[in-house]
C-alpha positions as CSV (number, residue, x, y, z in Angstrom):
1,X,198.0,-31.9,125.9
2,X,194.4,-33.3,125.7
3,X,191.7,-31.4,127.1
4,X,189.0,-33.2,129.0
5,X,186.4,-30.4,128.4
6,X,185.2,-29.6,124.6
7,X,187.2,-27.1,122.9
8,X,185.5,-24.1,121.7
9,X,186.4,-21.3,119.5
10,X,185.8,-18.4,122.1
11,X,184.1,-15.3,120.6
12,X,185.8,-12.1,121.0
13,X,182.7,-10.6,122.5
14,X,183.0,-12.6,125.5
15,X,186.5,-11.5,126.1
16,X,185.7,-8.1,125.7
17,X,182.7,-8.6,128.1
18,X,185.0,-9.9,130.3
19,X,187.2,-7.0,130.2
20,X,184.4,-4.4,130.9
21,X,183.3,-6.6,133.9
22,X,186.9,-6.7,135.0
23,X,187.2,-2.8,134.9
24,X,184.0,-2.4,136.9
25,X,185.2,-4.7,139.6
26,X,188.6,-2.9,139.9
27,X,186.9,0.2,140.3
28,X,184.6,-1.3,143.0
29,X,187.7,-2.9,144.8
30,X,189.6,0.3,144.5
31,X,186.9,2.4,146.2
32,X,186.6,-0.2,149.0
33,X,190.4,0.6,149.9
34,X,190.4,2.1,153.3
35,X,192.1,5.6,154.2
36,X,194.9,3.7,156.1
37,X,195.9,1.7,152.9
38,X,194.2,-1.4,153.7
39,X,191.3,-3.3,152.6
40,X,189.2,-5.1,155.0
41,X,185.8,-6.7,154.3
42,X,183.4,-7.8,157.2
43,X,184.1,-11.3,158.5
44,X,180.4,-12.9,159.2
45,X,179.8,-15.7,161.4
46,X,177.0,-16.8,163.3
47,X,175.1,-15.4,166.6
48,X,176.8,-17.4,169.1
49,X,179.4,-14.4,169.0
50,X,176.9,-11.8,170.0
51,X,175.2,-14.4,172.3
52,X,178.5,-14.9,174.2
53,X,179.3,-11.2,174.0
54,X,176.1,-10.5,176.1
55,X,176.6,-13.5,178.4
56,X,180.5,-12.0,179.2
57,X,179.0,-8.7,179.8
58,X,176.3,-10.2,182.1
59,X,179.1,-12.3,184.0
60,X,181.3,-9.2,184.5
61,X,178.5,-6.9,185.3
62,X,178.7,-4.4,182.5
63,X,176.1,-5.5,180.3
64,X,174.1,-2.0,179.5
65,X,170.3,-1.9,178.0
66,X,171.5,-0.5,174.6
67,X,174.0,-3.2,174.1
68,X,171.4,-5.8,174.8
69,X,168.6,-4.3,172.9
70,X,170.6,-3.8,169.9
71,X,172.4,-7.4,170.1
72,X,168.9,-9.0,170.6
73,X,167.4,-7.3,167.6
74,X,170.3,-8.9,165.7
75,X,170.0,-12.3,167.0
76,X,166.4,-12.3,166.3
77,X,166.8,-11.2,162.8
78,X,169.1,-14.1,162.1
79,X,166.5,-16.8,163.2
80,X,164.9,-19.1,160.5
81,X,161.3,-19.6,160.1
82,X,161.9,-23.3,161.6
83,X,163.0,-21.3,164.9
84,X,166.4,-22.2,164.6
85,X,169.9,-20.8,164.2
86,X,172.3,-22.1,162.0
87,X,176.0,-21.9,161.7
88,X,176.2,-20.8,158.0
89,X,173.7,-19.3,155.6
90,X,171.3,-21.9,154.5
91,X,172.8,-24.5,156.8
92,X,170.6,-26.8,158.9
93,X,169.9,-25.8,162.4
94,X,172.4,-26.2,164.9
95,X,171.5,-27.3,168.7
96,X,174.3,-25.5,170.4
97,X,173.9,-22.3,168.4
98,X,170.1,-22.3,169.2
99,X,170.5,-22.8,172.8
100,X,172.8,-20.0,173.1
101,X,170.9,-17.7,171.2
102,X,167.8,-18.6,173.3
103,X,169.6,-17.9,176.4
104,X,170.8,-14.7,175.1
105,X,167.3,-13.6,174.2
106,X,165.9,-14.6,177.8
107,X,168.7,-12.1,179.1
108,X,166.9,-9.5,176.6
109,X,163.4,-10.2,178.3
110,X,162.0,-12.6,175.7
111,X,159.4,-14.5,177.2
112,X,159.7,-18.6,176.8
113,X,156.2,-18.6,175.5
114,X,156.7,-16.1,172.9
115,X,156.4,-18.0,169.3
116,X,160.0,-17.5,168.4
117,X,161.2,-18.7,171.7
118,X,159.0,-21.8,171.8
119,X,159.8,-22.6,168.3
120,X,163.4,-22.7,169.1
121,X,163.0,-24.8,172.2
122,X,161.0,-27.2,170.4
123,X,163.8,-27.9,168.2
124,X,166.4,-28.2,170.9
125,X,164.4,-30.6,172.4
126,X,163.8,-32.5,169.3
127,X,167.9,-32.7,168.6
128,X,168.2,-34.0,172.3
129,X,168.2,-31.0,174.4
130,X,170.7,-28.8,176.0
131,X,172.3,-32.2,177.3
132,X,173.3,-32.6,173.3
133,X,174.9,-29.2,173.3
134,X,178.5,-29.0,172.9
135,X,181.0,-28.5,175.9
136,X,181.4,-24.8,175.1
137,X,177.9,-24.1,175.3
138,X,177.6,-25.7,178.6
139,X,180.7,-23.8,180.0
140,X,178.6,-20.9,179.4
141,X,175.6,-22.1,181.1
142,X,177.7,-23.4,184.3
143,X,179.0,-19.8,184.7
144,X,175.2,-18.9,185.6
145,X,174.4,-22.0,187.5
146,X,172.4,-23.3,184.4
147,X,174.4,-26.5,184.2
148,X,176.7,-28.2,186.6
149,X,180.4,-27.7,186.6
150,X,180.4,-31.6,187.9
151,X,179.2,-32.7,184.7
152,X,181.9,-30.9,182.4
153,X,185.3,-32.2,181.6
154,X,188.0,-31.2,184.0
155,X,191.2,-29.3,182.6
156,X,193.5,-28.4,185.4
157,X,195.6,-25.5,185.5
158,X,198.7,-27.6,186.3
159,X,198.4,-28.6,182.5
160,X,201.1,-25.4,182.1
161,X,203.8,-27.1,184.0
162,X,204.0,-30.0,181.2
163,X,207.3,-29.4,179.0
164,X,206.7,-29.4,175.4
165,X,207.9,-32.9,174.5
166,X,205.3,-34.3,176.8
167,X,202.1,-35.6,175.3
168,X,198.9,-33.0,176.2
169,X,201.2,-30.0,176.8
170,X,199.8,-26.8,175.9
171,X,201.8,-26.5,172.6
172,X,200.4,-30.0,171.3
173,X,196.9,-27.7,170.9
174,X,196.6,-25.7,167.9
175,X,197.5,-21.9,168.5
176,X,193.6,-20.8,168.8
177,X,192.8,-23.9,171.2
178,X,196.0,-23.5,173.5
179,X,195.0,-19.8,173.8
180,X,191.5,-21.0,174.8
181,X,192.3,-23.9,177.0
182,X,195.2,-22.3,179.3
183,X,192.3,-19.4,180.5
184,X,189.8,-21.9,180.7
185,X,191.8,-24.3,183.2
186,X,191.4,-21.3,185.2
187,X,188.0,-20.8,184.8
188,X,187.0,-24.5,185.4
189,X,189.1,-24.9,188.6
190,X,187.3,-21.6,190.1
191,X,183.9,-23.0,189.0
192,X,182.2,-19.7,189.7
193,X,178.3,-19.2,189.5
194,X,176.3,-16.0,189.1
195,X,172.9,-16.8,188.9
196,X,170.3,-15.8,186.3
197,X,166.6,-14.7,187.1
198,X,165.5,-17.6,185.0
199,X,166.1,-21.1,184.3
200,X,166.5,-23.4,181.1
201,X,163.9,-26.4,181.9
202,X,162.3,-25.6,178.4
203,X,165.6,-27.1,177.0
204,X,166.1,-30.0,179.0
205,X,165.1,-33.5,178.3
206,X,166.3,-35.3,181.6
207,X,168.1,-37.8,179.7
208,X,171.5,-38.6,180.5
209,X,174.7,-37.7,178.5
210,X,175.7,-40.1,175.7
211,X,177.5,-43.2,176.7
212,X,181.0,-43.3,177.4
213,X,183.3,-45.3,175.0
214,X,185.1,-48.6,176.4
215,X,187.9,-48.0,178.4
216,X,190.9,-49.6,176.1
217,X,189.8,-47.0,173.5
218,X,191.3,-43.3,173.8
219,X,187.8,-41.9,174.4
220,X,187.4,-44.4,177.2
221,X,190.6,-43.9,178.7
222,X,190.5,-40.2,178.6
223,X,186.7,-40.7,180.3
224,X,188.3,-42.3,183.1
225,X,191.4,-39.7,183.4
226,X,188.5,-37.0,183.5
227,X,186.9,-38.8,186.4
228,X,190.4,-38.9,188.1
229,X,190.7,-35.2,187.5
230,X,187.5,-34.2,189.1
231,X,188.7,-36.4,192.3
232,X,191.7,-34.6,192.6
233,X,190.1,-31.3,192.2
234,X,188.2,-32.3,195.5
235,X,191.2,-32.9,197.4
236,X,191.6,-30.4,200.2
237,X,195.7,-30.0,199.5
238,X,196.9,-29.4,195.9
239,X,200.3,-28.3,196.3
240,X,201.0,-27.1,192.8
241,X,197.8,-25.2,192.0
242,X,198.4,-21.9,193.3
243,X,201.6,-22.0,191.5
244,X,199.7,-23.2,188.3
245,X,196.8,-20.7,188.4
246,X,199.8,-17.8,189.1
247,X,201.5,-19.3,185.8
248,X,198.6,-19.5,183.8
249,X,197.9,-15.9,184.7
250,X,201.3,-14.8,183.5
251,X,201.1,-17.1,180.4
252,X,198.1,-15.4,179.3
253,X,199.1,-11.8,180.1
254,X,202.4,-12.1,178.1
255,X,200.2,-13.2,175.1
256,X,197.8,-10.0,174.9
257,X,198.1,-8.3,171.9
258,X,198.8,-4.5,171.5
259,X,194.7,-4.1,170.4
260,X,194.0,-5.9,173.9
261,X,192.9,-9.4,172.1
262,X,194.4,-12.7,172.3
263,X,195.2,-14.0,169.1
264,X,192.9,-11.4,167.3
265,X,190.0,-13.8,167.9
266,X,186.9,-14.0,170.0
267,X,187.2,-17.6,171.9
268,X,190.6,-16.7,173.7
269,X,189.8,-13.1,174.3
270,X,186.7,-13.6,176.0
271,X,187.9,-16.6,178.1
272,X,191.2,-14.5,179.1
273,X,189.0,-11.7,180.1
274,X,187.0,-14.0,182.2
275,X,190.1,-15.9,183.7
276,X,191.8,-12.4,184.9
277,X,188.4,-11.3,186.2
278,X,188.1,-14.3,188.5
279,X,191.8,-14.1,189.4
280,X,191.0,-10.8,191.0
281,X,192.3,-8.3,188.0
282,X,190.3,-5.1,188.3
283,X,188.3,-3.6,185.3
284,X,191.1,-0.8,185.7
285,X,194.1,-3.1,185.3
286,X,195.8,-2.2,182.0
287,X,195.2,-5.9,180.5
288,X,191.3,-5.8,181.4
289,X,190.8,-2.1,180.4
290,X,192.8,-2.9,176.8
291,X,190.3,-6.2,176.4
292,X,187.4,-4.7,177.2
293,X,188.0,-1.9,175.2
294,X,189.6,-3.7,172.2
295,X,186.6,-5.8,171.7
296,X,184.3,-2.4,170.9
297,X,186.6,-2.4,167.9
298,X,185.0,-5.6,166.9
299,X,181.3,-4.3,166.9
300,X,179.3,-3.8,163.6
301,X,176.5,-1.5,164.4
302,X,174.1,-0.4,161.4
303,X,170.5,0.8,161.1
304,X,168.0,-1.7,159.7
305,X,164.2,-1.3,159.4
306,X,163.7,-2.7,163.0
307,X,166.4,-0.1,164.4
308,X,169.9,-0.3,165.2
309,X,171.4,-3.7,165.4
310,X,174.9,-4.5,166.9
311,X,176.9,-7.6,166.0
312,X,180.3,-9.0,167.0
313,X,182.9,-10.0,164.4
314,X,184.7,-13.2,165.5
315,X,188.3,-11.9,163.8
316,X,189.0,-9.4,161.5
317,X,191.0,-10.1,158.3
318,X,192.9,-6.8,157.0
319,X,196.3,-8.4,156.2
320,X,194.8,-11.4,154.2
321,X,192.3,-9.1,152.6
322,X,195.2,-6.5,151.5
323,X,197.3,-9.2,150.2
324,X,194.3,-10.8,148.1
325,X,193.3,-7.4,146.8
326,X,196.8,-6.5,145.7
327,X,197.2,-9.9,143.9
328,X,193.8,-9.1,142.4
329,X,195.0,-5.9,141.1
330,X,198.1,-7.3,139.4
331,X,196.0,-10.1,138.0
332,X,193.8,-7.6,136.4
333,X,196.6,-5.5,134.8
334,X,196.8,-2.5,137.2
335,X,200.1,-1.1,137.1
336,X,202.8,-2.2,140.0
337,X,203.2,1.8,140.8
338,X,199.4,2.6,140.8
339,X,199.2,4.6,143.9
340,X,196.6,2.5,145.6
341,X,199.1,-0.3,145.3
342,X,201.9,1.7,146.5
343,X,200.0,2.7,149.4
344,X,198.5,-0.8,150.3
345,X,202.4,-2.1,149.9
346,X,203.7,0.3,152.3
347,X,201.1,-0.6,154.8
348,X,202.0,-4.2,154.6
349,X,205.5,-3.7,155.0
350,X,204.6,-1.9,158.1
351,X,202.8,-5.1,159.2
352,X,205.6,-7.6,159.3
353,X,206.5,-9.4,162.4
354,X,210.0,-9.6,163.5
355,X,209.4,-11.0,167.1
356,X,209.2,-14.6,168.0
357,X,206.0,-16.4,169.0
358,X,204.7,-19.8,170.2
359,X,205.9,-21.3,166.8
360,X,209.5,-20.7,168.1
361,X,208.9,-23.6,170.7
362,X,209.1,-26.1,168.0
363,X,211.3,-24.2,165.7
364,X,213.7,-22.2,168.0
365,X,216.3,-22.0,165.5
366,X,214.2,-20.4,162.7
367,X,214.5,-16.5,162.8
368,X,211.3,-14.6,162.8
369,X,209.5,-12.9,159.8
370,X,206.0,-13.0,158.1
371,X,202.9,-11.7,158.6
372,X,199.4,-12.5,160.6
373,X,195.9,-12.3,159.6
374,X,194.8,-9.1,162.0
375,X,195.6,-5.8,162.7
376,X,197.3,-7.0,165.9
377,X,198.6,-10.7,166.2
378,X,202.3,-10.6,166.6
379,X,202.4,-13.6,168.4
380,X,201.0,-15.9,165.9
381,X,202.1,-15.2,162.3
382,X,200.9,-17.7,159.7
383,X,202.1,-19.5,156.9
384,X,199.1,-18.8,154.8
385,X,199.1,-15.0,155.1
386,X,203.0,-14.9,154.7
387,X,202.9,-16.8,151.4
388,X,200.1,-14.8,150.0
389,X,201.4,-11.3,151.2
390,X,205.0,-12.3,149.4
391,X,203.0,-13.2,146.2
392,X,201.5,-9.9,146.2
393,X,204.3,-7.6,147.2
394,X,206.7,-9.1,144.9
395,X,204.0,-7.8,142.0
396,X,204.4,-4.1,143.2
397,X,207.0,-1.6,142.3
398,X,207.4,-0.2,146.0
399,X,210.0,2.8,145.8
400,X,212.2,1.3,148.6
401,X,213.4,-1.9,146.9
402,X,215.9,-3.0,149.6
403,X,213.3,-2.8,152.3
404,X,211.0,-5.1,150.3
405,X,213.6,-7.7,149.4
406,X,214.7,-7.9,153.1
407,X,211.1,-8.5,154.3
408,X,210.7,-11.0,151.6
409,X,213.9,-12.9,152.2
410,X,212.8,-12.8,156.1
411,X,209.3,-14.2,155.2
412,X,211.1,-17.0,153.1
413,X,213.4,-17.9,155.7
414,X,210.6,-18.1,158.1
415,X,208.5,-20.1,155.8
416,X,211.1,-22.8,155.1
417,X,211.9,-23.3,158.8
418,X,208.1,-23.7,159.3
419,X,207.9,-26.8,157.1
420,X,206.4,-29.7,158.8
421,X,208.5,-33.0,159.0
422,X,206.4,-34.8,156.2
423,X,206.9,-32.1,153.7
424,X,203.6,-29.8,154.3
425,X,202.8,-26.7,156.0
426,X,200.3,-26.3,158.8
427,X,199.0,-22.9,159.2
428,X,200.5,-21.6,162.8
429,X,202.9,-24.0,163.7
430,X,205.2,-26.8,162.5
431,X,204.5,-30.4,163.4
432,X,201.3,-29.9,165.3
433,X,200.0,-33.2,164.6
434,X,199.6,-35.1,167.9
435,X,195.9,-36.5,167.4
436,X,195.8,-37.9,170.8
437,X,194.5,-34.2,171.9
438,X,191.4,-34.4,169.8
439,X,190.3,-37.4,171.9
440,X,190.1,-35.3,175.2
441,X,186.5,-35.1,176.3
442,X,186.8,-31.4,176.4
443,X,187.5,-31.5,172.4
444,X,184.0,-31.6,171.2
445,X,184.0,-28.5,169.1
446,X,186.3,-27.4,166.4
447,X,189.8,-28.3,165.1
448,X,192.4,-28.5,168.0
449,X,195.2,-29.4,166.0
450,X,196.9,-27.7,163.3
451,X,198.4,-30.1,160.9
452,X,199.6,-29.5,157.3
453,X,196.8,-28.8,154.8
454,X,196.5,-28.7,151.0
455,X,195.6,-25.2,150.5
456,X,198.2,-23.8,152.9
457,X,201.0,-25.9,151.4
458,X,199.8,-25.0,148.0
459,X,200.2,-21.4,148.7
460,X,203.8,-21.9,150.1
461,X,204.8,-23.6,147.3
462,X,203.4,-21.2,144.7
463,X,205.2,-18.6,146.5
464,X,208.6,-20.4,146.5
465,X,208.0,-21.1,142.8
466,X,207.2,-17.3,142.0
467,X,210.6,-16.6,144.0
468,X,212.6,-19.0,141.6
469,X,212.9,-21.5,144.3
470,X,211.1,-24.5,142.6
471,X,214.1,-26.5,142.6
472,X,214.6,-26.4,146.3
473,X,214.5,-29.4,148.5
474,X,211.6,-27.8,150.5
475,X,209.6,-26.9,147.3
476,X,210.0,-30.5,146.1
477,X,209.0,-31.9,149.2
478,X,205.9,-29.7,149.2
479,X,205.0,-30.7,145.9
480,X,205.2,-34.2,146.9
481,X,203.2,-33.9,149.8
482,X,200.4,-32.3,147.4
483,X,200.8,-35.5,145.0
484,X,200.2,-37.6,148.0
485,X,197.3,-35.6,149.5
486,X,195.0,-35.9,146.3
487,X,191.7,-37.5,147.1
488,X,190.7,-40.4,144.9
489,X,188.1,-38.4,143.0
490,X,191.1,-35.9,141.8
491,X,190.0,-33.1,144.2
492,X,192.0,-31.9,147.2
493,X,190.5,-31.0,150.5
494,X,190.2,-27.4,151.5
495,X,191.0,-26.7,155.2
496,X,190.4,-23.0,155.3
497,X,188.0,-22.5,152.5
498,X,184.9,-24.5,151.0
499,X,185.9,-27.0,150.3
500,X,187.3,-29.4,147.5
501,X,186.6,-26.6,145.2
502,X,189.0,-24.3,147.4
503,X,191.5,-27.0,147.8
504,X,191.7,-27.9,144.1
505,X,191.6,-24.2,143.1
506,X,194.9,-23.6,145.3
507,X,196.8,-26.8,144.6
508,X,196.6,-26.8,140.6
509,X,197.8,-23.3,140.1
510,X,200.7,-24.1,142.7
511,X,201.7,-27.4,140.9
512,X,201.8,-25.7,137.6
513,X,203.8,-22.8,138.8
514,X,206.2,-25.4,140.3
515,X,207.1,-26.6,137.3
516,X,204.7,-29.7,137.0
517,X,203.4,-30.3,133.3
518,X,199.7,-29.4,133.1
519,X,199.2,-32.7,131.1
520,X,200.1,-34.9,134.3
521,X,197.4,-37.4,135.3
522,X,197.2,-35.7,138.7
523,X,196.3,-32.5,137.3
524,X,194.1,-33.8,134.5
525,X,192.2,-35.7,137.1
526,X,191.6,-32.4,139.1
527,X,190.5,-30.9,135.7
528,X,187.8,-33.6,135.1
529,X,186.8,-33.3,138.7
530,X,186.2,-29.7,138.2
531,X,184.5,-30.4,134.9
532,X,182.1,-33.0,136.3
533,X,180.9,-30.4,139.3
534,X,180.0,-27.7,137.3
535,X,176.7,-26.5,138.0
536,X,174.0,-26.4,135.1
537,X,174.2,-22.5,135.3
538,X,177.9,-22.3,134.6
539,X,179.1,-21.9,138.2
540,X,180.6,-23.8,140.9
541,X,179.6,-24.1,144.4
542,X,180.0,-26.5,147.5
543,X,178.1,-26.7,150.4
544,X,179.7,-26.8,154.0
545,X,177.7,-29.9,154.7
546,X,180.6,-31.5,152.6
547,X,182.8,-31.3,155.7
548,X,180.8,-33.7,157.4
549,X,178.7,-35.5,154.6
550,X,180.6,-36.4,151.8
551,X,177.4,-36.5,149.6
552,X,177.7,-32.7,149.3
553,X,181.2,-32.7,147.8
554,X,181.4,-30.4,145.1
555,X,177.8,-29.6,145.5
556,X,176.1,-26.5,146.2
557,X,174.8,-23.2,144.9
558,X,177.0,-21.3,142.5
559,X,179.0,-18.6,144.3
560,X,181.3,-15.8,142.7
561,X,184.3,-16.9,144.9
562,X,183.8,-20.6,144.3
563,X,183.3,-20.3,140.6
564,X,186.6,-18.0,140.7
565,X,188.6,-20.6,142.5
566,X,187.6,-23.1,139.7
567,X,188.3,-21.0,137.0
568,X,191.8,-20.4,138.6
569,X,192.6,-23.8,138.7
570,X,191.5,-24.6,135.0
571,X,193.2,-21.7,133.4
572,X,196.3,-22.8,135.2
573,X,195.8,-26.3,133.6
574,X,195.6,-24.7,130.0
575,X,191.8,-24.9,129.8
576,X,191.4,-21.5,128.7
577,X,189.6,-22.2,125.5
578,X,187.4,-24.9,127.0
579,X,183.6,-24.8,127.2
580,X,183.8,-25.3,130.9
581,X,186.0,-21.9,131.1
582,X,183.6,-20.2,129.1
583,X,180.5,-21.2,130.9
584,X,182.4,-20.4,134.1
585,X,183.3,-16.6,132.9
586,X,180.0,-16.5,131.5
587,X,178.4,-17.0,134.8
588,X,180.4,-14.1,136.5
589,X,179.5,-12.1,133.7
590,X,175.8,-12.6,134.3
591,X,175.8,-12.2,137.8
592,X,178.1,-9.2,138.3
593,X,176.2,-6.2,140.3
594,X,176.1,-2.8,138.5
595,X,178.4,-1.3,140.8
596,X,181.0,-4.1,140.0
597,X,180.7,-6.5,142.7
598,X,178.9,-9.8,143.4
599,X,176.3,-11.0,145.7
600,X,177.3,-13.9,147.9
601,X,175.3,-14.6,151.1
602,X,176.8,-18.0,151.1
603,X,179.8,-18.8,153.5
604,X,182.7,-19.9,151.6
605,X,185.5,-19.6,154.4
606,X,186.2,-22.1,157.3
607,X,187.2,-21.7,160.6
608,X,186.8,-25.2,162.3
609,X,185.8,-27.9,159.5
610,X,182.1,-29.3,160.6
611,X,181.7,-26.4,163.1
612,X,182.8,-22.9,162.7
613,X,182.4,-20.9,159.2
614,X,182.9,-17.7,157.8
615,X,181.7,-15.4,155.2
616,X,184.6,-13.3,154.0
617,X,182.8,-10.1,152.4
618,X,185.7,-9.4,150.1
619,X,186.1,-13.1,148.6
620,X,183.1,-12.2,146.4
621,X,185.0,-9.4,144.6
622,X,189.0,-10.4,145.0
623,X,188.7,-13.8,143.6
624,X,186.4,-12.9,140.5
625,X,188.9,-10.1,139.8
626,X,191.7,-12.7,139.7
627,X,190.0,-15.1,137.5
628,X,188.5,-12.6,135.0
629,X,192.1,-11.0,135.0
630,X,194.0,-14.1,134.2
631,X,191.4,-15.0,131.8
632,X,191.8,-11.6,129.9
633,X,195.2,-11.4,130.2
634,X,195.6,-14.8,128.8
635,X,194.8,-13.4,125.6
């Protein structure tokens, strides 16, 4: 095999240093294990979570002075010197996020003439005003009479009647989108207005919204459909509307999770609470009580130099974090029967999902199995978590081996059934690929479908290979899909992590595990791409702006998690002795904190490409452990 990077003689001191750093990191990771046996790092997003939480509580009439003060203190702390709020650390100001933060602070009593408020308003106006904010932001404004419902896209509740084979039925949406759309059809139909004692004239330009597309294009056609739906909504007699509202409510109630959430994530959660409230469900109703109580479990309160702050996690990731932590410990050489490993493995086995969910609409013959991302999300297990959990569990010495084997076999059967027709895997559904959904006027924020992606497909392929199934038709089709998805520059796009570094870091180890020789052109091109995008300091980083601006692909401040992803790919490709790997390892050693972790304020996780990003606080620890562990273990 020919290396694309300069071979060097790796001095033993570097290996020894890496081993010492690995020991510190492992100790730090073990100390972070929760008493319940799982790991869960904070899932940090942006202040829209906190702004919308205040707006929800205001609309329901339950907002308290303490909640308001603490949330407002947090929101102010996240404002940048230019007056804006961004969607990720170091990113550009975002008009919708800034609008929502501004309105939330007005709720908290901040006057529009205060310097921080005036700076925010100046930015919003420079970006085209509130008129240029996303649909979801304007829905929140409409709830309080700050925007007209007539100027928002119409989503009729009769959508719930469309059969699964008909275009634009609710199962054409990704799971996170369908859970949001169904309750929003109720909210937008009832068109409630509960006025606030202030307006938002400071954010308005008075300009008309952007021009509509031509009628023979999909956006244009949907614009005229939207006009027709607005007309229908004004008709005095709509024979199916009452039934549609009742069926939507039943659909919503049937999908509430044990912890009171919907899907374990913020958007469908808050809109489901709004819909049920507007349909007359009292706060004492079990669904409302559980929903509001459950939100408290997503709140983080901490004391800062300015006083107590309150922020809301958009989601929680204990299953994902625990699976990655177990893999990291195994990579580091921690024994398979270590007490921390066995406790975590037992907890994961208890989190296995054995019931059918929405995924079975497209795959009715596939038996249930697998894992979700959160503590409670039994209706929406996902292929990514399931693959990673299997990869972790198979490396443990759980004392009940029949139980372990049965859970893994069920997961594999489910994953094979969830393969899409093109050979790849999406995260939550199979063949969720109807792009016509993305053209709706409603869909100006976030991914609304769940097609196969390189990172998810790679994780499933890697798991199948680890289970001795590399020669199966399903695994070979997955490998073929990955070859076809490679970018011209040699990288792979990362759907759920930032971005091409993440995708490439997932695909190369999977291909090698599946038996693809490290010397094939596809892998050599990936190695060359990684080498070309190594930063001068030896690390790797990719700014999240790469999702919208290709000039950012592979470029950004070095981070611990992204450096580890690159090293995992290079080590799998046989580049252990290269100068590229040595410099990457050296970067991890030089940036490690004394207690064994790494700093990483940058966001390297992706919720919706281009719109919503995540800082997984455990990424900065588990992935460097895996990279250093494989580097040291490769000796």
